[in-house]
RODO-2510 file (C-alpha; in nm, 4 decimals, decimal comma):
residues 636
     n   res          X          Y          Z
     1     m     9,3677     9,8385    11,0534
     2     r     9,4789     9,4804    11,0175
     3     k     9,6297     9,3859    10,6822
     4     l     9,5258     9,0173    10,6900
     5     t     9,7852     8,8560    10,9133
     6     t    10,1017     9,0264    11,0282
     7     i    10,2452     9,3728    11,0719
     8     l    10,6068     9,3345    10,9730
     9     t    10,9166     9,5242    11,0749
    10     l    10,9191     9,8828    10,9623
    11     g    11,1801    10,0161    10,7283
    12     l    11,1911    10,3409    10,9291
    13     a    11,3412    10,3813    11,2706
    14     g    11,2014    10,1310    11,5146
    15     s    10,9633     9,8420    11,4653
    16     l    10,5900     9,8003    11,4974
    17     l    10,4452     9,4657    11,5913
    18     l    10,0949     9,3406    11,6461
    19     a     9,9466     9,4184    11,9828
    20     c     9,9996     9,0630    12,1070
    21     s    10,3776     9,0930    12,0682
    22     p    10,6268     9,2836    12,2862
    23     a    10,6780     9,6342    12,1485
    24     p    11,0354     9,7548    12,0949
    25     e    11,1421    10,1071    12,1726
    26     p    11,0874    10,3177    11,8583
    27     t    11,2842    10,6242    11,7632
    28     i    11,0139    10,7981    11,5627
    29     t    10,8430    10,9595    11,8598
    30     a    10,9089    11,2528    12,0873
    31     k    11,0521    11,1548    12,4241
    32     s    10,8082    11,0445    12,6906
    33     v    10,6820    11,2903    12,9483
    34     d    10,4892    11,2635    13,2717
    35     a    10,2923    11,5862    13,2501
    36     a     9,9209    11,5919    13,3206
    37     a     9,6930    11,5139    13,0267
    38     d     9,5381    11,8021    12,8397
    39     s     9,1799    11,8376    12,9558
    40     t     9,0467    11,9975    12,6386
    41     a     8,8745    11,6832    12,5137
    42     a     8,7059    11,6249    12,8486
    43     q     8,5573    11,9733    12,8308
    44     q     8,4123    11,9232    12,4836
    45     h     8,1343    11,6891    12,5888
    46     d     7,8358    11,7716    12,8034
    47     a     7,9063    11,6284    13,1481
    48     s     7,5524    11,4819    13,1590
    49     g     7,6787    11,1605    12,9997
    50     k     7,9289    10,9819    12,7817
    51     v     8,0101    10,9909    12,4126
    52     v     7,8720    10,6863    12,2302
    53     l     8,0398    10,6243    11,8949
    54     y     7,8799    10,3954    11,6365
    55     q     8,1234    10,2470    11,3866
    56     v     7,9597    10,1358    11,0651
    57     f     8,1298     9,9797    10,7669
    58     t     7,9554    10,1967    10,5108
    59     r     7,9844     9,9534    10,2208
    60     l     7,8103     9,6764    10,4156
    61     f     7,5503     9,8620    10,6213
    62     g     7,2609     9,8898    10,3765
    63     n     7,3297     9,5816    10,1636
    64     t     7,0225     9,3541    10,1589
    65     n     7,1692     9,0960     9,9202
    66     t     7,2073     8,7565    10,0903
    67     s     7,4025     8,5687     9,8193
    68     n     7,7426     8,5911     9,9937
    69     t     7,9394     8,4224     9,7176
    70     p     8,3129     8,4050     9,8015
    71     w     8,5000     8,6621     9,5898
    72     g     8,1603     8,7714     9,4572
    73     t     8,1198     9,0776     9,2382
    74     l     7,9058     9,3743     9,3292
    75     e     7,6363     9,2363     9,1010
    76     q     7,6487     8,8990     9,2758
    77     n     7,6712     9,0096     9,6383
    78     g     7,5398     9,3653     9,6373
    79     v     7,6714     9,6747     9,8118
    80     g     7,5381     9,9324    10,0547
    81     k     7,4929    10,2959     9,9581
    82     f     7,4976    10,6345    10,1288
    83     a     7,1254    10,6490    10,0524
    84     d     7,0646    10,3458    10,2759
    85     f     7,1210    10,5687    10,5775
    86     t     6,7623    10,6821    10,5646
    87     p     6,5899    10,8899    10,8330
    88     q     6,4554    10,5598    10,9703
    89     a     6,8065    10,4128    10,9862
    90     l     6,9557    10,7197    11,1498
    91     s     6,6707    10,7398    11,4000
    92     a     6,7301    10,3759    11,4963
    93     i     7,1013    10,4435    11,5443
    94     k     7,0337    10,7569    11,7468
    95     a     6,7931    10,5588    11,9685
    96     m     7,0914    10,3562    12,0930
    97     g     7,2320    10,6663    12,2607
    98     v     7,4723    10,7345    11,9745
    99     s     7,6290    11,0792    11,9561
   100     h     7,8874    11,0185    11,6796
   101     i     7,8917    10,7947    11,3703
   102     w     8,2204    10,6792    11,2204
   103     y     8,1456    10,6078    10,8553
   104     t     8,4282    10,3643    10,7834
   105     g     8,5627    10,3354    10,4298
   106     v     8,4304    10,6577    10,2774
   107     p     8,7391    10,8028    10,0984
   108     h     8,7845    10,6678     9,7462
   109     h     9,0069    10,3613     9,7652
   110     a     9,1379    10,1155     9,5099
   111     l     8,8837     9,8517     9,4005
   112     v     8,8212     9,6074     9,1166
   113     r     8,5391     9,7621     8,9175
   114     d     8,5114     9,9605     8,5954
   115     y     8,4345    10,3262     8,6620
   116     t     8,6147    10,4653     8,3574
   117     a     8,2856    10,6178     8,2371
   118     y     8,3257    10,8602     8,5268
   119     g     8,6856    10,9438     8,4492
   120     i     8,8222    10,7049     8,7141
   121     s     9,1223    10,4993     8,6089
   122     h     9,1295    10,1211     8,6454
   123     d     9,2928     9,9737     8,9536
   124     d     9,5140     9,6668     8,9203
   125     p     9,3836     9,3582     9,1079
   126     d     9,7424     9,2420     9,1623
   127     v     9,7832     9,5235     9,4164
   128     i     9,4344     9,5150     9,5692
   129     k     9,3207     9,3025     9,8617
   130     g     8,9813     9,1523     9,7903
   131     r     8,7515     9,2566     9,5082
   132     a     8,5880     9,5508     9,6837
   133     g     8,9293     9,6664     9,8076
   134     s     9,0778     9,7755    10,1367
   135     p     8,9447    10,1067    10,2708
   136     y     9,3002    10,1702    10,3893
   137     a     9,4437    10,1893    10,0380
   138     v     9,3100    10,5363     9,9566
   139     k     9,3276    10,6353     9,5909
   140     d     9,1752    10,9842     9,6073
   141     y     9,1482    11,1827     9,9302
   142     y     8,9306    11,4483     9,7702
   143     n     8,6469    11,2174     9,6734
   144     v     8,4496    10,9200     9,7988
   145     n     8,4124    10,5558     9,7053
   146     p     8,1982    10,5409     9,3889
   147     d     8,0528    10,2066     9,5019
   148     l     7,8669    10,3922     9,7757
   149     a     7,6779    10,6274     9,5466
   150     t     7,3489    10,5703     9,3695
   151     d     7,4926    10,7872     9,0913
   152     p     7,8747    10,7656     9,0898
   153     a     7,8959    11,0936     8,9004
   154     n     7,7222    11,2586     9,1962
   155     r     7,9026    11,0653     9,4678
   156     l     8,0463    11,3589     9,6595
   157     a     7,7117    11,5375     9,6744
   158     e     7,5481    11,2159     9,7982
   159     f     7,7953    11,1979    10,0844
   160     e     7,7444    11,5647    10,1657
   161     a     7,3715    11,4903    10,1869
   162     l     7,4463    11,2062    10,4304
   163     i     7,6493    11,4432    10,6468
   164     a     7,3508    11,6787    10,6539
   165     r     7,1063    11,3964    10,7393
   166     t     7,3302    11,2764    11,0200
   167     h     7,3481    11,6270    11,1642
   168     q     6,9708    11,6577    11,1395
   169     h     6,9511    11,3537    11,3659
   170     d     7,1799    11,5237    11,6197
   171     m     7,4850    11,3077    11,5541
   172     k     7,8389    11,3999    11,4520
   173     v     8,0264    11,2526    11,1529
   174     l     8,3723    11,0926    11,1542
   175     i     8,5627    10,9571    10,8537
   176     d     8,8955    10,7782    10,8155
   177     i     9,2264    10,9473    10,7541
   178     v     9,5048    10,7005    10,6723
   179     p     9,8232    10,9004    10,7297
   180     n    10,0877    10,6332    10,6914
   181     h    10,0191    10,5119    10,3378
   182     v     9,8090    10,5461    10,0218
   183     a     9,7167    10,3120     9,7380
   184     r     9,9989    10,2167     9,5029
   185     q     9,8158    10,3968     9,2244
   186     y     9,7068    10,7246     9,3834
   187     q     9,5193    10,9567     9,1478
   188     s     9,2914    11,2369     9,2598
   189     l     9,0318    11,3753     9,0204
   190     a     8,9205    11,6594     9,2470
   191     n     9,2300    11,8247     9,3901
   192     p     9,1622    12,1840     9,4942
   193     t     9,3469    12,4522     9,2989
   194     g     9,7159    12,4484     9,3813
   195     v     9,7120    12,1011     9,5413
   196     s     9,9136    11,8334     9,3628
   197     d     9,8812    11,4566     9,3923
   198     f    10,0989    11,2575     9,6293
   199     g    10,4270    11,1933     9,4512
   200     a    10,3562    11,4242     9,1583
   201     n    10,6573    11,6429     9,2313
   202     d    10,8891    11,3798     9,3816
   203     d    11,2512    11,3398     9,2812
   204     t    11,2439    10,9657     9,2073
   205     s    11,6194    10,9458     9,1492
   206     v    11,6859    10,9412     9,5248
   207     e    11,5711    10,7176     9,8068
   208     y    11,4754    11,0122    10,0232
   209     a    11,4207    11,3851    10,0036
   210     r    11,2400    11,5857    10,2685
   211     d    10,9656    11,7070    10,0364
   212     n    10,9220    11,3811     9,8499
   213     n    10,5930    11,2186     9,9464
   214     f    10,7280    10,8658     9,9021
   215     y    11,0474    10,6663     9,9560
   216     y    11,2053    10,5031     9,6496
   217     v    11,4376    10,2224     9,5495
   218     p    11,6137    10,3999     9,2597
   219     g    11,7009    10,1851     8,9617
   220     s    11,4744     9,8958     9,0602
   221     a    11,1207     9,8145     8,9496
   222     f    10,8416     9,6885     9,1721
   223     a    10,7345     9,3230     9,1546
   224     v    10,4093     9,1850     9,2942
   225     p    10,4412     8,9389     9,5840
   226     a    10,5029     8,5714     9,5254
   227     w    10,1587     8,4365     9,6053
   228     p    10,1297     8,1387     9,8429
   229     d     9,9813     7,8229     9,6954
   230     s     9,6575     7,8823     9,8839
   231     y     9,6000     8,2256     9,7305
   232     k     9,4782     8,3305     9,3874
   233     v     9,4047     8,6890     9,2874
   234     l     9,0251     8,7393     9,2713
   235     g     8,9866     8,3790     9,3807
   236     g     9,1169     8,2658     9,0432
   237     d     8,8627     8,4560     8,8312
   238     t     9,0004     8,5822     8,5025
   239     h     9,0629     8,9535     8,4702
   240     p     9,2652     9,1301     8,2003
   241     a     9,4839     9,3066     8,4575
   242     a     9,5346     9,0066     8,6845
   243     d     9,8602     8,9098     8,5160
   244     g    10,1042     8,9068     8,8069
   245     t    10,2554     9,2446     8,7188
   246     f    10,2176     9,6066     8,8236
   247     a    10,4116     9,8888     8,6610
   248     e    10,6014    10,0922     8,9227
   249     n    10,9532    10,2066     8,8393
   250     p    11,1339    10,2918     9,0536
   251     a    10,9764    10,0828     9,3246
   252     k    10,8405    10,2619     9,6297
   253     w    10,8652    10,1492     9,9891
   254     t    10,5604     9,9501    10,0911
   255     g    10,3079    10,0844    10,3449
   256     n    10,4404     9,8893    10,6435
   257     g    10,7939    10,0135    10,5734
   258     s    10,9247     9,7210    10,3690
   259     r    11,2017     9,8414    10,1374
   260     a    11,1948     9,5264     9,9242
   261     t    11,1142     9,5790     9,5582
   262     q    10,9061     9,2613     9,5834
   263     p    10,7158     9,2819     9,9123
   264     a    10,5979     8,9669    10,0859
   265     f    10,2376     8,8516    10,0807
   266     d    10,2055     8,9507    10,4474
   267     d    10,3349     9,3010    10,3746
   268     w    10,0909     9,5806    10,3033
   269     y    10,1733     9,5412     9,9363
   270     e     9,8640     9,7288     9,8162
   271     t     9,9976    10,0526     9,9669
   272     v    10,3038    10,2774     9,9588
   273     k    10,4523    10,4476    10,2628
   274     i    10,4221    10,8233    10,3092
   275     n    10,7400    11,0202    10,3881
   276     y    10,6968    11,2639    10,6769
   277     g    11,0529    11,3893    10,6796
   278     v    11,1941    11,0899    10,8669
   279     k    11,5199    10,9947    10,6979
   280     p    11,5965    10,6290    10,6195
   281     d    11,8323    10,6212    10,9187
   282     g    11,5489    10,7341    11,1492
   283     s    11,6651    11,0912    11,2054
   284     y    11,4293    11,3858    11,1689
   285     d    11,4236    11,6461    10,8934
   286     f    11,1897    11,8821    11,0805
   287     a    11,1783    12,0759    11,4062
   288     s    11,1562    11,8753    11,7280
   289     l    10,8712    11,9473    11,9635
   290     p    10,9944    12,0525    12,3107
   291     s    10,8822    11,8121    12,5828
   292     d    10,7180    12,0904    12,7845
   293     y    10,4596    12,1195    12,5064
   294     a    10,2924    11,8219    12,6721
   295     d    10,1564    12,0789    12,9187
   296     k    10,0351    12,3181    12,6503
   297     d     9,7025    12,3240    12,4687
   298     w     9,6429    12,3017    12,0954
   299     r     9,6602    12,6810    12,0598
   300     a    10,0215    12,6811    12,1752
   301     h    10,0979    12,3926    11,9419
   302     y     9,9410    12,5792    11,6515
   303     a    10,1515    12,8839    11,7307
   304     f    10,4681    12,6734    11,7563
   305     w    10,4420    12,5576    11,3940
   306     q    10,3640    12,8943    11,2372
   307     d    10,7280    12,9886    11,1730
   308     k    10,8521    12,6350    11,0968
   309     e    10,9147    12,4772    10,7594
   310     v    10,7522    12,1356    10,7424
   311     p    10,7680    11,8491    10,4882
   312     d    10,5310    11,8559    10,1944
   313     s    10,3365    11,5517    10,3180
   314     w    10,2398    11,7474    10,6309
   315     l    10,0905    12,0195    10,4128
   316     k     9,9021    11,7671    10,2028
   317     f     9,7281    11,6104    10,5010
   318     r     9,6576    11,9524    10,6475
   319     d     9,4822    12,0452    10,3230
   320     i     9,2938    11,7118    10,3124
   321     t     9,1544    11,7451    10,6633
   322     q     9,0629    12,1097    10,6112
   323     y     8,8768    12,0085    10,2933
   324     w     8,6598    11,7617    10,4847
   325     l     8,6030    11,9953    10,7765
   326     a     8,4683    12,2490    10,5285
   327     k     8,2199    11,9871    10,4074
   328     g     8,0827    11,9385    10,7565
   329     v     8,2823    11,6387    10,8792
   330     d     8,3160    11,6671    11,2576
   331     g     8,6264    11,4593    11,3171
   332     f     8,8589    11,1854    11,2046
   333     r     8,9695    10,8377    11,2970
   334     y     9,3406    10,8037    11,2242
   335     d     9,4651    10,4666    11,1037
   336     m     9,7924    10,3363    11,2571
   337     a     9,8836    10,6769    11,3960
   338     e    10,1888    10,5438    11,5795
   339     m    10,3664    10,4889    11,2459
   340     v    10,3786    10,8669    11,1969
   341     p    10,5905    11,1048    11,4129
   342     v    10,4251    11,2738    11,7091
   343     e    10,5371    11,6145    11,5786
   344     f    10,3203    11,5717    11,2707
   345     w    10,0171    11,5082    11,4901
   346     s    10,0899    11,8212    11,6920
   347     y    10,0951    12,0126    11,3638
   348     l     9,7887    11,8519    11,2049
   349     n     9,5632    11,8346    11,5092
   350     s     9,6333    12,1896    11,6171
   351     h     9,5422    12,3079    11,2677
   352     i     9,2197    12,1061    11,2832
   353     k     9,1320    12,2505    11,6244
   354     q     9,2067    12,5998    11,4952
   355     t     8,9245    12,5429    11,2445
   356     n     8,6942    12,3388    11,4706
   357     p     8,7891    12,3364    11,8400
   358     n     8,5327    12,0627    11,9009
   359     a     8,6614    11,8252    11,6323
   360     f     8,6688    11,4625    11,7507
   361     l     9,0142    11,3114    11,6936
   362     l     9,0526    10,9357    11,7461
   363     a     9,3732    10,7420    11,6789
   364     e     9,4772    10,3795    11,6460
   365     v     9,7857    10,3310    11,8659
   366     y     9,8858     9,9864    11,9918
   367     q    10,1980    10,0533    12,1990
   368     p    10,1019    10,1534    12,5557
   369     h    10,4325    10,3273    12,6249
   370     l    10,3400    10,5731    12,3480
   371     y     9,9872    10,6504    12,4691
   372     r    10,0736    10,9575    12,6738
   373     d    10,2951    11,1049    12,4036
   374     y    10,0257    11,0797    12,1394
   375     i     9,7660    11,2308    12,3727
   376     r     9,9760    11,5064    12,5280
   377     l    10,2272    11,5918    12,2574
   378     g    10,0258    11,4720    11,9568
   379     k     9,7071    11,6395    12,0854
   380     m     9,4873    11,3354    12,0195
   381     d     9,1504    11,3428    12,1912
   382     y     9,1172    10,9654    12,2107
   383     l     9,3136    10,6458    12,1480
   384     y     9,1978    10,2868    12,1138
   385     d     9,2206    10,1133    12,4536
   386     k     9,3017     9,7887    12,2770
   387     v     9,6261     9,6524    12,4198
   388     e     9,5354     9,7396    12,7775
   389     f     9,1641     9,7211    12,8574
   390     y     9,0180     9,5341    12,5600
   391     d     9,2770     9,2571    12,5624
   392     n     9,2227     9,1900    12,9333
   393     l     8,8448     9,2078    12,8973
   394     k     8,8550     8,9600    12,6093
   395     l     9,0364     8,7101    12,8310
   396     v     8,7711     8,7554    13,1011
   397     m     8,4951     8,6942    12,8453
   398     q     8,6704     8,3783    12,7317
   399     g     8,7115     8,2532    13,0872
   400     k     9,0888     8,2786    13,0579
   401     g     9,1640     8,5804    13,2753
   402     p     9,0716     8,7380    13,6104
   403     t     8,8621     9,0491    13,6531
   404     s     9,1390     9,1841    13,8787
   405     a     9,3334     9,2601    13,5606
   406     l     9,0652     9,5136    13,4666
   407     v     9,0941     9,6851    13,8046
   408     e     9,4726     9,7035    13,7721
   409     t     9,4484     9,8428    13,4195
   410     q     9,1953    10,1061    13,5187
   411     q     9,4154    10,2203    13,8072
   412     r     9,7316    10,2314    13,5969
   413     m     9,5608    10,4311    13,3224
   414     a     9,3847    10,6699    13,5616
   415     d     9,5724    10,9793    13,4413
   416     i     9,4602    10,9263    13,0801
   417     e     9,1467    10,7135    13,1249
   418     h     8,9216    10,9754    12,9671
   419     h     9,1222    10,9581    12,6448
   420     m     9,1125    10,5775    12,6042
   421     l     8,8159    10,4764    12,3877
   422     h     8,6545    10,1485    12,4937
   423     f     8,5100     9,8872    12,2572
   424     l     8,4361     9,5151    12,2296
   425     e     8,4299     9,4906    11,8499
   426     n     8,5590     9,6849    11,5530
   427     h     8,6481     9,6024    11,1943
   428     d     8,9873     9,4593    11,2971
   429     e     8,8692     9,2443    11,5855
   430     q     8,6849     8,9149    11,5970
   431     r     8,3116     8,9156    11,6496
   432     i     8,2119     8,8154    12,0043
   433     a     7,9770     8,5480    11,8695
   434     a     8,2522     8,3912    11,6559
   435     p     8,3763     8,0546    11,7885
   436     e     8,7283     8,1948    11,7669
   437     f     8,6350     8,4600    12,0280
   438     a     8,3561     8,3752    12,2753
   439     g     8,1155     8,1690    12,0634
   440     d     7,8155     8,3362    12,2242
   441     a     7,7070     8,6967    12,1717
   442     r     7,5493     8,7024    12,5194
   443     k     7,8975     8,6942    12,6717
   444     g     7,9288     9,0500    12,5535
   445     k     7,6567     9,1675    12,7931
   446     p     7,8536     9,1953    13,1197
   447     a     8,1610     9,3003    12,9236
   448     m     7,9741     9,5860    12,7579
   449     v     7,8391     9,7032    13,0921
   450     v     8,1908     9,7169    13,2336
   451     s     8,3412     9,8662    12,9179
   452     a     8,0757    10,1365    12,8943
   453     t     8,0593    10,2384    13,2603
   454     i     8,4005    10,1959    13,4242
   455     s     8,5513    10,5186    13,2882
   456     t     8,4660    10,8597    13,1435
   457     s     8,5991    10,7579    12,8029
   458     p     8,3800    10,7237    12,4929
   459     t     8,2209    10,3871    12,4178
   460     m     8,2243    10,2456    12,0651
   461     l     7,9678    10,0019    11,9250
   462     y     8,0391     9,8227    11,5969
   463     f     7,7411     9,7689    11,3705
   464     g     7,5962     9,4191    11,4075
   465     q     7,7485     9,3696    11,7529
   466     d     7,4192     9,4484    11,9231
   467     v     7,2402     9,1683    11,7352
   468     g     7,5061     8,9005    11,7716
   469     e     7,6596     8,9006    11,4247
   470     p     7,9116     8,6079    11,4225
   471     g     8,1238     8,7194    11,1258
   472     d     8,1199     8,3702    10,9770
   473     g     8,1637     8,2727    10,6133
   474     d     8,4651     8,2796    10,3835
   475     a     8,4164     8,6047    10,1939
   476     g     8,7286     8,5759     9,9782
   477     f     9,0281     8,7729    10,0964
   478     g     8,8652     8,8262    10,4344
   479     k     8,8248     8,5174    10,6510
   480     a     8,5666     8,4102    10,9099
   481     s     8,5421     8,5558    11,2626
   482     r     8,5849     8,9147    11,1393
   483     t     8,3316     9,0774    10,9115
   484     t     8,5166     9,1299    10,5849
   485     i     8,6535     9,4724    10,4971
   486     f     8,7868     9,3585    10,1593
   487     d     8,4907     9,1947     9,9838
   488     y     8,1348     9,2598     9,8688
   489     w     7,9246     9,0889    10,1329
   490     g     7,6032     9,0842    10,3303
   491     v     7,5945     9,0849    10,7109
   492     p     7,3122     8,8412    10,7991
   493     q     7,2213     8,9386    11,1559
   494     h     7,2442     9,3072    11,0722
   495     q     7,0247     9,2523    10,7665
   496     k     6,7582     9,1026    10,9929
   497     w     6,7734     9,4085    11,2166
   498     m     6,7352     9,6322    10,9085
   499     n     6,4264     9,4303    10,8099
   500     n     6,4069     9,5758    10,4583
   501     g     6,4412     9,9350    10,5702
   502     k     6,2134     9,9261    10,8733
   503     f     6,5061     9,9031    11,1195
   504     d     6,2814     9,7442    11,3789
   505     g     6,4574     9,4087    11,4221
   506     a     6,1357     9,2216    11,3501
   507     a     6,3200     8,9621    11,1386
   508     l     6,5505     8,8699    11,4290
   509     d     6,4909     8,5729    11,6553
   510     s     6,3768     8,6580    12,0074
   511     e     6,7211     8,6117    12,1635
   512     s     6,8920     8,8442    11,9153
   513     l     6,6182     9,1047    11,9475
   514     a     6,6478     9,0907    12,3257
   515     l     7,0247     9,1434    12,2918
   516     h     6,9639     9,4527    12,0791
   517     h     6,7251     9,5948    12,3362
   518     y     6,9832     9,5289    12,6081
   519     y     7,2509     9,7260    12,4213
   520     k     7,0005     9,9993    12,3430
   521     k     6,8961    10,0385    12,7063
   522     l     7,2537    10,0251    12,8350
   523     l     7,4037    10,2735    12,5910
   524     s     7,1096    10,5123    12,6124
   525     f     7,1564    10,5130    12,9886
   526     t     7,5300    10,5814    12,9656
   527     a     7,4704    10,8712    12,7277
   528     n     7,2571    11,0434    12,9915
   529     a     7,4171    10,9368    13,3211
   530     p     7,6115    11,2253    13,4786
   531     a     7,7811    10,9936    13,7305
   532     l     7,9724    10,8290    13,4453
   533     m     8,1568    11,1562    13,3911
   534     g     8,2445    11,1684    13,7606
   535     d     8,4543    10,9659    14,0051
   536     y     8,5347    10,5941    14,0050
   537     v     8,5912    10,3742    14,3106
   538     e     8,6772    10,0087    14,2653
   539     l     8,4869     9,7722    14,4951
   540     h     8,6610     9,4607    14,3695
   541     s     8,9511     9,4309    14,6117
   542     v     8,7553     9,4641    14,9347
   543     n     8,4885     9,2209    14,8180
   544     l     8,7370     8,9695    14,6812
   545     a     8,9078     8,9678    15,0214
   546     a     8,5798     8,9305    15,2111
   547     g     8,5585     8,5542    15,1649
   548     t     8,2045     8,5612    15,0226
   549     s     8,0802     8,4187    14,6913
   550     y     8,2258     8,7243    14,5160
   551     s     8,5130     8,6010    14,2936
   552     e     8,7296     8,6734    13,9919
   553     q     8,4208     8,6105    13,7792
   554     q     8,2589     8,9276    13,9103
   555     l     8,3513     9,2933    13,8916
   556     a     8,2015     9,5733    14,0994
   557     f     8,2703     9,9458    14,1247
   558     a     8,0998    10,2738    14,2067
   559     r     8,0598    10,5803    13,9851
   560     y     7,9383    10,9098    14,1236
   561     n     7,9261    11,2863    14,1178
   562     e     7,7109    11,5455    14,2920
   563     q     7,4052    11,4638    14,0811
   564     q     7,4086    11,0834    14,0780
   565     k     7,5521    10,7834    14,2643
   566     l     7,5774    10,4399    14,1015
   567     i     7,6796    10,0921    14,2153
   568     i     7,7644     9,8598    13,9256
   569     a     7,8243     9,4848    13,9431
   570     s     7,8699     9,2329    13,6602
   571     h     7,8859     8,8541    13,6505
   572     f     8,0890     8,6861    13,3751
   573     n     7,9930     8,3235    13,4384
   574     s     7,7605     8,1874    13,1681
   575     d     7,6543     7,8728    13,3540
   576     s     7,5521     7,9617    13,7081
   577     s     7,4028     8,2398    13,9168
   578     v     7,5772     8,4058    14,2086
   579     s     7,4650     8,5793    14,5278
   580     f     7,6806     8,7855    14,7597
   581     a     7,6709     9,0740    15,0025
   582     l     7,8492     9,3572    14,8228
   583     t     8,0501     9,5741    15,0619
   584     l     8,0881     9,9491    15,0120
   585     p     8,3868    10,0597    15,2227
   586     a     8,3679    10,3318    15,4832
   587     e     8,5671    10,5743    15,2692
   588     l     8,2998    10,5646    14,9965
   589     i     8,0117    10,5891    15,2416
   590     s     8,1834    10,8943    15,3912
   591     q     8,2261    11,0490    15,0469
   592     w     7,8542    10,9960    14,9854
   593     q     7,7793    11,1449    15,3305
   594     l     7,5468    10,8629    15,4290
   595     a     7,4496    10,8052    15,7924
   596     d     7,3666    10,4608    15,9243
   597     g     7,0343    10,3394    15,7884
   598     q     6,8646    10,2018    15,4773
   599     y     6,8662    10,3689    15,1378
   600     p     6,6588    10,2659    14,8355
   601     l     6,8356    10,1691    14,5120
   602     s     6,6822    10,1562    14,1661
   603     d     6,8175     9,9141    13,9039
   604     k     6,8531    10,1274    13,5906
   605     l     6,9440     9,8324    13,3693
   606     n     6,6859     9,5695    13,4596
   607     g     6,4187     9,7525    13,6542
   608     g     6,3387     9,6618    14,0102
   609     e     6,4544     9,7873    14,3475
   610     n     6,7227     9,7050    14,6033
   611     t     6,8478     9,8455    14,9316
   612     l     7,1766     9,9830    15,0577
   613     q     7,2198     9,9077    15,4281
   614     v     7,4705    10,1303    15,6127
   615     a     7,5817    10,0126    15,9558
   616     s     7,8806    10,1455    16,1510
   617     g     7,9719    10,3520    15,8487
   618     v     8,0043    10,0539    15,6103
   619     g     7,7581     9,9818    15,3290
   620     t     7,6157     9,6468    15,2211
   621     v     7,3965     9,5533    14,9228
   622     a     7,2522     9,2050    14,8695
   623     v     7,3298     9,1243    14,5054
   624     q     7,1868     8,8342    14,3071
   625     l     7,3088     8,7906    13,9494
   626     a     7,1909     8,5397    13,6924
   627     p     7,4468     8,4053    13,4423
   628     l     7,6017     8,6947    13,2439
   629     a     7,3879     8,9487    13,4303
   630     s     7,4718     9,2947    13,5606
   631     v     7,3069     9,5560    13,7778
   632     i     7,3382     9,9332    13,7690
   633     l     7,1968    10,0503    14,1003
   634     e     7,1221    10,4182    14,1468
   635     l     7,0995    10,5642    14,4957
   636     q     6,7625    10,7323    14,5293
***
């Protein structure tokens, strides 16, 4: 999640900064450990190939409206629906090798639209970002966004039908859980019996109590931010509630931890922070998790918490996740998980696994020194590999960094590489085709090959990435280079791929359609390549030192297991071709048990054949790569 510009200093112990800034040592995490990573997640997936996760912004996916008026209403700009995920749409997604779909923005969040006819209270535009609202300001965890339903009164049943359709197409379903904060005006209409709303039973006379769901500033009322001159709520459109006020007394701490009664514009002012039993001074009001639990599986973690009293917010999120598991959801993507104590994740994730041992648990964590804690102690299956692998790969794509940085990162993360989800785009990041990133969607081709094949980790594809969506246009609150998550909007390149429900890409130009087919072939291969769940050997160092045409603009490595042996090489230069003799060192040739001689290779990405020559125990392959080209050579 990126709340427009800046993540500010937390009010709780420690600070959280954007990934591009140095991360301070926090105090809201269990102490680091060096134990081996839990292998449970690795055992959940068939070793024949990798997990391919498709992230789709649900509100935008099926929208065919092309108006794209800044700050436009739903009537002006349109909105996608659950029903737009037709059998044709799901078949087209599945054809890209996809095993899991993350339906982003499903839980009911605050938005500027009148749904009072359905018993839903108005939301105040002074504490909403955009007109369609941020999916990370959840208003009701027990229901779904009414915008996404053909009949808002039947919205939950429509989502349940989508879960069933997705399962019928042999794909798993993920939705968002936002543990750190909720909308300023949280109000559930569908709480199960015995479950109260967040804050309903809080003692608001004190700043903190263990079983309060929020933190308070007693005796002081909330004030909306002082808007910068460049900003007007709803773009300046008149609205009866857009009056510069929001009734909240006493004021609550804001979602990013700001304790100011009037948060800044760059604060997460549309949300309030959840209290997990971390006192304002940073100390814990719950049992600490022993460090040796890094070596224990989720069953031991579940047992650990059975005789412990935990804060009320822990129970609430336990109940929320169990509710969605019961409806057929197969896993969760956790927003800004590092802002919540590791002990809570041990508690929550072990309870989820107790219900569904194969649940897919993905977390957003941006501080590398916390990665191992959140995997081993927090029992996360997967974390974003943003600050390490993605950031270095982005520099390579932009021509600003060496491919050696990718080799170093892969080596340093070897003990947890399976748990580090790889991606090139998501809803927080710039589109590859945006001028602010690479300015050319084709530059994603070698990067996606490397990202999808260098490790055993899942690969994530963001909708529209495969057709070169540039994310341009000023949508309102959201700005160009990232597809908006705050506004009603159409996604032009994606709309051409949809082609009015045919999902055949026939409305795309030839270059964009070719890009889609490239992604489709690559990801389908990775989903069924057993070698990609096996060993990795970097070929970069030996070839860089060989004095050939191989350079920091190329990256080569081998992936193999008993069933399959692959040689992969990518070329990141967009202007010129390259030819070189790729060396496979004696150690690898010995591992593959190859005698001197010639061995045929088949290019699984482009078609065609090549040859591996082994002489004196060392292998050589003649590689020719066009600009931005890659090869995936399989030993026959």
